[in-house]
C-alpha positions in Angstrom: 0.0 0.0 0.0 1.2 3.5 -0.8 1.3 6.0 2.0 2.0 9.6 1.1 3.1 12.1 3.7 2.2 15.4 2.0 -1.3 16.8 1.2 0.1 18.3 -2.0 1.2 14.9 -3.4 -0.1 11.5 -4.1 -3.8 10.8 -3.6 -4.7 14.1 -2.0 -5.2 16.0 -5.3 -7.6 13.2 -6.5 -9.6 13.6 -3.3 -9.7 17.3 -3.6 -11.1 17.0 -7.1 -13.4 14.3 -6.0 -14.8 16.5 -3.2 -15.6 19.2 -5.7 -17.2 16.7 -8.0 -19.4 15.5 -5.2 -20.5 19.0 -4.5 -21.3 19.5 -8.2 -23.2 16.2 -8.7 -25.2 16.8 -5.5 -26.2 20.1 -6.8 -27.3 18.5 -10.1 -29.3 15.8 -8.2 -30.9 18.6 -6.1 -32.1 20.4 -9.2 -33.2 17.2 -10.9 -35.3 16.0 -7.9 -36.8 19.4 -7.5 -37.8 19.3 -11.2 -39.4 15.8 -10.7 -41.1 17.0 -7.6 -42.6 20.0 -9.5 -43.8 17.5 -12.2 -45.6 15.5 -9.4 -43.5 12.4 -9.8 -44.4 10.0 -7.0 -42.2 7.9 -4.6 -39.3 10.3 -4.4 -39.0 10.1 -0.6 -36.2 7.5 -0.7 -34.3 9.5 -3.3 -34.4 12.7 -1.1 -33.1 10.6 1.8 -30.2 9.3 -0.3 -29.4 12.7 -1.5 -29.2 13.9 2.1 -26.4 11.4 2.6 -24.2 13.4 0.3 -23.7 15.8 3.2 -21.8 13.3 5.5 -20.0 12.0 2.4 -18.8 15.5 1.7 -17.7 16.0 5.3 -15.8 12.6 5.0 -14.2 13.9 1.8 -13.0 17.1 3.5 -11.7 15.1 6.4 -9.7 12.8 4.2 -8.3 15.8 2.2 -6.9 17.4 5.4 -5.1 14.2 6.4 -1.4 13.9 5.7 -1.3 10.2 5.1 -3.7 8.8 2.4 -3.6 5.2 1.4 -5.0 3.5 -1.7 -7.7 1.5 0.2 -9.1 4.8 1.6 -9.6 6.2 -1.8 -11.1 2.9 -3.0 -13.5 2.9 0.0 -14.4 6.5 -0.8 -15.2 5.9 -4.4 -17.2 2.7 -3.6 -19.3 4.5 -1.1 -20.2 7.3 -3.7 -20.8 4.6 -6.3 -23.3 2.8 -4.1 -25.0 6.1 -3.1 -25.2 7.1 -6.7 -26.7 3.7 -7.6 -29.4 4.1 -5.0 -30.4 7.5 -6.4 -30.6 6.0 -9.9 -32.6 3.0 -8.7 -35.4 5.4 -7.4 -35.2 7.7 -10.5 -35.5 5.4 -13.5 -32.4 3.2 -13.3 -30.5 2.8 -16.6 -33.0 5.1 -18.3 -31.8 8.0 -16.2 -29.2 9.9 -18.3 -27.2 10.8 -15.2 -25.9 7.2 -15.2 -23.0 8.4 -17.3 -21.4 9.7 -14.2 -20.1 6.2 -13.6 -17.5 6.9 -16.2 -16.2 9.9 -14.2 -15.8 7.7 -11.2 -13.9 5.1 -13.3 -11.5 7.8 -14.6 -10.8 8.8 -11.1 -10.2 5.2 -10.0 -8.0 4.5 -13.1 -5.8 7.6 -12.3 -5.5 7.3 -8.6 -5.6 3.6 -7.7 -3.3 0.8 -8.5 -4.3 -1.7 -11.2 -5.9 -4.3 -9.0 -8.1 -1.9 -7.1 -9.0 -0.1 -10.3 -10.2 -3.5 -11.6 -12.4 -4.0 -8.6 -13.8 -0.5 -8.9 -14.6 -1.2 -12.6 -16.3 -4.5 -11.8 -18.4 -2.7 -9.1 -19.6 0.0 -11.6 -20.3 -2.6 -14.3 -22.3 -4.7 -11.8 -24.3 -1.6 -10.6 -25.0 -0.6 -14.2 -26.2 -4.0 -15.1 -28.5 -4.4 -12.1 -30.0 -0.9 -12.9 -30.8 -2.1 -16.4 -33.0 -4.8 -14.9 -34.2 -3.6 -11.5 -35.2 -0.1 -11.0 -38.2 2.0 -10.0 -39.8 3.8 -13.0 -40.7 7.4 -12.8 -44.4 7.7 -12.0 -46.8 10.6 -12.0 -48.8 11.5 -9.0 -51.8 9.8 -10.7 -49.8 6.5 -10.7 -49.4 6.1 -14.5 -46.2 6.0 -16.4 -44.9 8.9 -18.4 -46.0 8.8 -22.0 -43.4 7.2 -24.3 -42.9 10.4 -26.3 -42.2 12.6 -23.3 -39.9 9.9 -21.8 -37.9 9.8 -25.0 -37.6 13.5 -25.2 -36.6 13.8 -21.6 -34.1 11.0 -21.9 -32.4 12.5 -25.0 -32.3 15.9 -23.4 -30.9 14.4 -20.3 -28.3 12.5 -22.3 -27.1 15.7 -24.0 -26.9 17.5 -20.7 -25.0 14.6 -19.1 -22.5 14.5 -22.0 -21.9 18.2 -21.8 -21.3 18.0 -18.0 -19.1 14.9 -18.3 -17.0 16.6 -21.1 -16.5 19.7 -19.0 -15.6 17.7 -15.9 -13.1 15.6 -17.8 -11.6 18.6 -19.7 -11.0 20.4 -16.4 -10.2 17.5 -14.2 -7.7 15.4 -16.3 -5.3 18.2 -17.2 -5.1 19.4 -13.6 -4.4 15.9 -12.4 -1.8 15.4 -15.0 -0.1 18.7 -14.1 -0.2 17.6 -10.4 1.5 14.3 -11.4 4.1 16.1 -13.4 4.8 18.4 -10.5 5.2 15.3 -8.3 7.6 13.7 -10.7 9.7 16.9 -10.7 9.8 17.0 -7.0 10.8 13.3 -6.8 13.6 14.0 -9.3 14.8 17.0 -7.3 14.8 14.8 -4.1 16.8 12.2 -5.9 19.3 14.8 -7.1 19.5 16.2 -3.5 20.0 12.6 -2.2 22.8 12.0 -4.6 24.4 15.3 -3.7 24.2 14.4 0.0 25.8 11.1 -0.7 28.6 12.8 -2.5 29.0 15.2 0.3 29.2 12.4 2.8 31.8 10.7 0.7 33.9 13.9 0.5 33.5 14.4 4.2 34.7 10.8 4.8 37.7 11.2 2.6 38.5 14.6 4.2 38.4 13.0 7.7 40.6 10.1 6.6 43.1 12.5 4.9 43.2 14.8 7.9 43.9 11.8 10.2 46.7 10.6 7.8 48.3 14.0 7.7 48.5 14.4 11.5 51.4 12.0 12.0 53.7 13.4 9.1 53.1 17.0 10.4 53.9 16.1 13.9 57.1 14.4 12.7 58.1 17.4 10.6 57.4 19.7 13.5 59.7 17.7 15.8 62.6 17.6 13.2 62.2 21.3 12.6 62.3 22.0 16.3 65.5 20.0 16.7 67.1 21.8 13.8 66.1 25.2 15.1 67.3 24.4 18.6 70.6 23.0 17.4 71.6 26.1 15.4 73.4 23.7 13.1 72.9 25.9 10.0 72.6 29.6 10.9 72.0 30.6 7.4 69.0 28.4 7.1 67.4 29.5 10.4 64.9 32.0 8.8 63.8 29.3 6.4 63.4 26.8 9.1 61.4 29.2 11.2 59.1 29.8 8.2 58.7 26.2 7.7 57.9 25.7 11.3 55.2 28.4 11.1 53.7 26.7 8.1 53.6 23.4 9.9 52.0 25.0 12.9 49.4 26.5 10.6 48.6 23.1 9.0 48.3 21.5 12.5 46.0 24.3 13.7 43.9 24.0 10.5 43.4 20.3 11.2 42.4 21.0 14.8 40.0 23.6 13.6 38.6 21.3 11.0 37.8 18.7 13.7 36.2 21.4 15.9 34.1 22.8 13.1 33.0 19.4 12.0 31.4 19.0 15.4 29.8 22.4 15.3 29.1 22.6 11.6 25.2 22.5 12.1 25.2 24.8 15.1 23.8 27.9 13.5 24.2 31.3 15.2 22.3 34.5 14.6 24.3 37.7 14.0 24.3 40.9 11.9 25.1 40.2 8.3 27.6 43.2 8.2 29.4 41.9 11.3 29.6 38.4 9.9 31.0 39.7 6.5 33.6 41.9 8.4 34.8 38.8 10.4 35.1 36.7 7.3 37.0 39.4 5.4 39.5 39.7 8.2 39.9 35.9 8.4 40.3 35.8 4.6 43.0 38.5 4.7 44.9 36.6 7.3 44.9 33.4 5.2 45.5 35.3 2.0 47.9 38.2 2.7 47.7 39.4 -0.9 43.8 39.5 -0.8 42.5 43.0 -1.8 39.0 44.3 -2.4 37.5 47.7 -3.3 36.3 49.7 -0.3 32.5 49.6 0.1 29.7 50.5 2.5 27.8 47.5 3.9 26.2 48.7 7.1 22.9 46.7 7.5 20.5 45.7 10.2 19.7 42.4 8.6 20.1 39.4 10.8 21.2 36.1 9.3 21.9 32.6 10.6 25.6 31.7 10.1 27.7 28.6 10.9 31.2 27.3 10.2 29.8 25.8 7.0 28.8 29.2 5.7 32.0 30.8 6.9 34.0 28.4 4.8 31.6 28.7 1.9 32.2 32.5 1.8 35.9 32.1 2.0 35.9 29.7 -0.9 33.9 32.2 -3.0 36.3 35.0 -2.2 39.2 32.8 -3.1 37.6 31.8 -6.4 36.8 35.4 -7.3 40.3 36.6 -6.4 42.0 33.9 -8.4 39.7 34.3 -11.5 41.4 37.6 -12.4 44.3 39.9 -11.7 42.2 42.8 -10.4 40.9 43.6 -6.9 37.4 42.2 -6.3 34.4 44.4 -5.8 31.9 43.7 -3.0 28.3 45.0 -2.9 25.5 44.1 -0.4 21.8 44.8 -0.5 18.5 43.4 0.7 16.0 41.9 -1.6 12.7 40.8 -0.2 13.6 38.4 2.7 17.2 37.8 1.6 20.5 39.4 2.3 22.5 39.5 -0.8 26.3 39.8 -1.4 27.7 40.4 -4.9 31.4 39.4 -5.4 32.5 40.9 -8.7 35.8 40.2 -10.5 36.1 43.0 -13.1 39.0 41.3 -14.9 37.9 41.0 -18.6 39.2 37.4 -18.6 37.3 36.2 -15.6 34.2 35.1 -17.4 36.2 32.6 -19.5 37.0 30.7 -16.3 33.3 30.2 -15.6 32.7 28.5 -18.9 35.5 26.0 -18.2 34.3 25.2 -14.7 33.7 21.4 -14.1 33.0 19.9 -10.7 35.9 17.8 -9.2 38.4 19.3 -11.7 40.5 22.4 -11.4 42.9 24.3 -13.6 44.9 25.4 -10.6 48.0 23.5 -9.7 46.9 23.1 -6.0 43.1 23.1 -6.6 40.7 20.2 -6.3 37.7 21.6 -8.1 35.3 21.0 -5.2 35.4 24.4 -3.4 32.4 25.9 -5.3 30.5 22.6 -5.2 30.9 22.4 -1.4 30.0 26.1 -1.0 26.8 25.7 -2.9 25.8 22.6 -1.0 26.5 24.4 2.4 24.5 27.5 1.4 21.6 25.5 0.2 21.4 23.7 3.5 20.6 27.1 5.1 18.0 28.1 2.6 20.3 30.3 0.5 21.7 30.0 -3.0 24.7 30.9 -5.1 24.5 32.2 -8.7 27.4 32.7 -11.0 27.1 35.1 -14.0 29.3 36.4 -16.7 29.3 40.2 -17.2 29.2 42.0 -20.4 32.7 43.4 -20.0 34.2 39.9 -19.6 34.1 40.0 -15.8 32.2 37.6 -13.5 29.7 38.1 -10.7 29.1 35.6 -7.9 25.9 36.4 -6.0 25.3 34.9 -2.5 21.8 35.1 -1.1 21.0 34.2 2.5 17.6 34.4 4.2 17.1 37.1 6.7 16.1 35.8 10.1 13.7 37.6 12.4 15.1 40.0 14.9 15.4 38.6 18.4 12.8 39.9 20.8 14.2 42.3 23.5 14.6 40.8 27.0 12.0 42.1 29.4 
């Protein structure tokens, strides 16, 4: 049995359309019985009682629509109840001679669309059996004087009713089927997006596992190099090499600190914090300048009261974007901030005329840089998407490139009382 967890997918659209159809067919029956009552047709009491049962059926429909988990057997039960109720109304109003009997086809269309093959076959068998019984056993329409309608008026009434039923069925199918097809297409698109997201998550897990293993393997060689460099520095064996040895020791310390920070950030990666977007940007620019002494950017104003959620994942994502923008050209990058609707937006522009060419050559997991791995942009985009943001790369008319980072603005914290 299928079980769907969202009211916007699966069987819920079928139930929503079915609830509207029930309301429409109940209105048609109300007008039809009122017409027969005005024509003094006898023995309509049972038909009025059955029509009143459409009220609890409509309530049942609305209750099912609001549920988050709808299963096949529930839709089958729903269609079966309406089929039997509809059969009862036909029995007291002429049986197979009643042109409204064509509504069975609408129920079969809904069953064929929303139910698996076996249940759809059972629904078809039920409709065929009801139609066959109504062809043999039914209560003819009688006048108040207890004689049957004349053959001429009955034929005229039946032909007019058949035309009206055809028009209503055509309108129902013309509006119902396209909507259901669009709903199914939207569901398939959502499923495809979920599969892509799952594949991306699996790739991220794989990258994270490899990164953890690599960091663990690097720990021992770095510690060994650190000990050897300490011995060489302390021994003063080669005074001319002391500045170089000191620089190497600083670089080894930096690598060890980065590994420790990586382990700490891995534990706190999902711990989001709320802060001013301008303060967060200042912190990351200072951090970027420490790691990239040659990093330069044009001065700009970015004072903003927008609050955003940040985390070590977003910190690293922004640093990767700044690195890519700086390395895409020979000019200083330009930064601009703004607020659009519910998003805080940061534009990172590389005005170099040759920067756009690098975008066209970008391929995940490959890099033209000697020390690059080609996964910085991929990981940055994945990190930003986890926090509801997005990254957009665009080539400029002058040959430069623009990277736009959008992060959702979080509500301001309430003041402490």
